[in-house]
C-alpha positions as CSV (number, residue, x, y, z in Angstrom):
1,M,0.0,0.0,0.0
2,A,1.2,3.5,-0.9
3,N,2.2,5.4,2.2
4,T,3.0,8.9,0.9
5,A,0.9,11.3,-1.1
6,Q,3.2,11.0,-4.1
7,A,3.1,7.2,-4.0
8,R,-0.7,7.3,-3.9
9,K,-0.8,9.6,-6.9
10,R,1.7,7.4,-8.8
11,A,-0.5,4.4,-8.1
12,R,-3.5,6.3,-9.5
13,Q,-1.6,7.3,-12.6
14,S,-0.2,3.9,-13.2
15,V,-3.7,2.4,-13.3
16,K,-4.8,5.0,-15.8
17,V,-1.7,4.6,-18.0
18,N,-2.0,0.8,-17.8
19,A,-5.6,0.9,-19.1
20,H,-4.6,3.2,-22.0
21,N,-1.7,1.0,-23.0
22,S,-3.8,-2.1,-22.8
23,A,-6.4,-0.5,-25.1
24,L,-3.6,0.4,-27.6
25,R,-2.2,-3.1,-27.5
26,S,-5.7,-4.5,-28.2
27,T,-6.0,-2.1,-31.2
28,L,-2.6,-3.4,-32.5
29,R,-3.7,-7.0,-32.2
30,T,-7.0,-6.3,-33.9
31,A,-5.2,-4.6,-36.8
32,I,-2.9,-7.5,-37.3
33,K,-5.8,-10.0,-37.1
34,K,-7.7,-8.0,-39.8
35,I,-4.7,-8.5,-42.2
36,I,-4.3,-12.2,-41.3
37,K,-8.0,-12.8,-41.9
38,A,-7.8,-11.1,-45.3
39,V,-4.8,-13.3,-46.2
40,E,-6.5,-16.5,-45.1
41,A,-9.6,-15.6,-47.1
42,G,-7.4,-15.7,-50.2
43,D,-8.3,-12.3,-51.6
44,K,-5.0,-10.7,-52.5
45,S,-6.4,-7.2,-53.3
46,A,-8.5,-7.1,-50.0
47,A,-5.4,-8.3,-48.1
48,A,-3.2,-5.6,-49.7
49,T,-5.9,-2.9,-48.9
50,S,-6.1,-4.1,-45.3
51,Y,-2.4,-4.1,-45.0
52,I,-2.1,-0.5,-46.2
53,A,-4.9,0.7,-43.9
54,N,-3.4,-1.0,-40.8
55,V,0.3,-0.4,-41.2
56,S,-0.1,3.2,-39.9
57,I,-1.8,1.8,-36.8
58,I,1.1,-0.6,-36.2
59,D,3.6,2.3,-36.7
60,R,1.7,4.7,-34.5
61,I,1.7,2.2,-31.6
62,A,5.4,1.5,-32.0
63,D,6.1,5.3,-32.0
64,K,4.3,5.5,-28.6
65,G,6.6,2.8,-27.2
66,I,3.8,0.3,-26.6
67,I,5.8,-2.2,-28.7
68,H,9.4,-2.0,-29.8
69,K,10.0,-0.6,-33.3
70,N,11.7,-3.8,-34.4
71,K,8.7,-5.8,-33.4
72,A,6.5,-3.6,-35.5
73,A,8.9,-4.0,-38.4
74,R,8.9,-7.7,-38.0
75,H,5.1,-7.9,-38.0
76,K,4.9,-5.6,-41.1
77,S,7.5,-7.7,-42.9
78,R,5.9,-11.0,-42.2
79,L,2.4,-9.8,-43.1
80,N,3.7,-8.2,-46.3
81,A,5.6,-11.5,-47.2
82,A,2.3,-13.4,-46.6
83,I,0.5,-11.1,-49.0
84,K,3.2,-11.3,-51.7
85,A,3.2,-15.2,-51.4
86,M,-0.5,-15.3,-52.3
87,A,-1.2,-16.7,-55.8
């Protein structure tokens, strides 16, 4: 339990920030799932459109420090490779 005023305030702030970061992480996962779903459906043009629409979300969340920039790059690379591998 927080004993000082500043520790209590810090505890309040951490709850608020944690909720915000969790929401952003959820948005990221949803964006990635949208692209994967389009790839699995087999529609290359829909997958490419979905990729273009959701790459900015991935980059934005990486810029905020929710995930590392290399992780964002890895996701984008693998998703793009999956789209290019489609017949």
